[in-house]
N, C-alpha and C positions, 0 to 999 in steps of 0.2 A: 302636155298632158301631165295632170298630176302623178305621183308617184305611186300614189294608193290605187288608185286605177290602173296601173299596167303591172302592179305586183299580180293578181289572177291570171294574166295574160302570159305572163313570165313563168309561172309555177307549174301551168299548164303545159305549154310549150318545152318545159326544161327536160322532161322522158323523151320525148319526140326527138328534140336534138341530142340527145343521149344515143338513141338507138340509130338515127342516124350516122353518128360519129361512128359507133362501133361497126356500123355495115360499112362505111366507108374505108375503114381498118380492113376490114377482111378482105374488100374487093381490091385495095392497094397491096394486099400478101398476096393475092391471086395472082394479080398481074405481075408483080417481081418475081413470082415462081416461075411465072410463064416467059416472061423476059429473060430470066437465068438460064433455063433451058433453052431458049432460042440461043443466046450468044454463045452455050456451050457447043451447040450443033448436034447435038444428042437428040434419042429417041428415050422417052419416058422421062421421069424424074429421080434425081439421085439426093443424096444426103447433101452435096455442095451447092446446089440447087436451093435446097432449103435454108441452108446457111445464107446465103446472098438474100433472101426473101425476109430473113428474119433480121439482118443488117440492115435492110432497106427500111421495113415498117418502124424499127427503131429508130432511125434517123429521122423518119416523119415525125414519129410521137417526139423527139426531142427539139424539134421546132416549134412546138407549143410552148417554149419558156422564151421566146420573141416577143410575144404581146403582154406574159405575165412579167417580164421584166420592165415593160412599162407601166405599169400599173403605180399610182402614187402611193406613199409610204402610208396613207390611212386607208387604203382599199380595205374594205371587210372591218374595218373599226367598229361601225356603226350596228352591222349587224353580230360582232362578237360580244357587244356591250360594252367598249374599249372607249376610253376617250382618245381622239387622234392627237396627233402631237402638235404642239403649239403651230410651230411652222407650216403644217399642209396644208393643201388647198382645201377650200370648202367642200364638199359632198356635190353631186350632181344637182339632184334636188334643190340644193339650196343656193345654184348661182341663179344670176340674171337670165330669163329665156330669151330677152330680146336684147343683147348689148349694144350699144350706141355705134 
């Protein structure tokens, strides 16, 4: 499928994916808060439980570095209007869709 055909789909799905990611972050924080209270063995929520939940959600957010670190050097160069480095692989839409 050509890139120009996918662009409207990507643009329309981006806000949906962003809202889904935000809601999953809130859900993860709520579960972390619940688990912290359960591990403590007490009733109610304490400041320590919130600390554990913030650390858990922070670690979850830091995991996003893993796929970003795997991006090629020219990722985003076309969108930013820059020339890609000479040794960078070609963009995805310029690659042969049916390699031999």
